[in-house]
C-alpha positions in Angstrom: 48.5 16.2 -32.3 52.0 14.8 -32.0 51.0 12.9 -28.9 48.5 10.8 -30.9 51.2 9.9 -33.4 53.5 8.7 -30.6 51.0 6.2 -29.2 51.1 2.7 -30.5 48.9 1.9 -33.4 46.9 -0.6 -31.3 45.5 2.2 -29.2 44.4 4.1 -32.3 42.6 1.0 -33.6 40.9 0.5 -30.3 39.9 4.1 -30.2 38.6 3.9 -33.7 36.5 0.9 -32.8 35.0 2.7 -29.8 34.2 5.8 -31.9 32.6 3.7 -34.6 30.5 1.8 -32.1 29.5 5.0 -30.4 28.6 6.6 -33.7 26.1 3.8 -34.4 22.8 4.0 -32.7 20.9 1.2 -31.0 19.2 0.1 -34.2 22.5 0.3 -36.1 24.2 -2.0 -33.7 21.3 -4.5 -33.9 21.4 -4.5 -37.7 25.2 -5.0 -37.6 24.8 -7.9 -35.2 22.3 -9.7 -37.5 24.5 -9.0 -40.6 27.4 -10.6 -38.8 25.3 -13.6 -37.8 24.1 -14.1 -41.4 27.7 -13.8 -42.6 28.9 -16.4 -40.1 26.0 -18.8 -41.0 27.0 -18.7 -44.6 30.4 -20.2 -43.6 28.7 -23.2 -42.0 28.9 -26.5 -43.8 25.8 -28.7 -43.6 26.4 -32.4 -43.1 25.5 -34.9 -45.9 22.6 -37.3 -45.3 25.1 -40.1 -44.7 27.0 -38.1 -42.1 23.7 -37.1 -40.5 22.6 -40.7 -40.2 25.9 -41.7 -38.7 25.9 -38.9 -36.2 22.3 -39.8 -35.2 23.2 -43.4 -34.7 26.2 -42.5 -32.5 24.0 -40.3 -30.4 21.2 -42.8 -30.0 23.8 -45.5 -29.2 25.4 -43.4 -26.6 22.0 -42.6 -25.0 21.1 -46.3 -24.9 24.4 -47.1 -23.2 23.9 -44.4 -20.6 20.3 -45.6 -20.0 21.6 -49.1 -19.4 24.2 -47.9 -17.0 21.8 -45.8 -15.0 19.2 -48.6 -15.0 21.8 -51.0 -13.7 23.0 -48.7 -10.9 19.4 -47.9 -9.9 18.5 -51.6 -9.8 21.6 -52.5 -7.7 21.1 -49.6 -5.2 17.4 -50.3 -5.0 18.0 -54.0 -4.2 20.7 -52.9 -1.7 18.4 -50.5 0.1 15.6 -53.1 0.2 18.0 -55.7 1.6 19.2 -53.2 4.3 15.6 -52.5 5.4 14.6 -56.1 5.5 17.9 -57.1 7.3 17.5 -54.5 10.1 13.7 -54.9 10.3 13.9 -58.5 11.3 16.2 -57.9 14.2 
């Protein structure tokens, strides 16, 4: 008994957590998980309509910019490949 008192308190906390987890059955752990998920979701702040509109606009703008960049690179590389094939095919 005296050996347990000499150990740091962190070990006792960890041991208590393990014992508590082992005491719960499979269903108890699942219920605990969902209770913790619900508790975390209650902490979430939903954006206002104005924020949602702004974020949507930013995302759509970014997607359009990336589409233009990819289209441009595809067009340039496509023209370059066609030029290479026609250049070496005529020789």
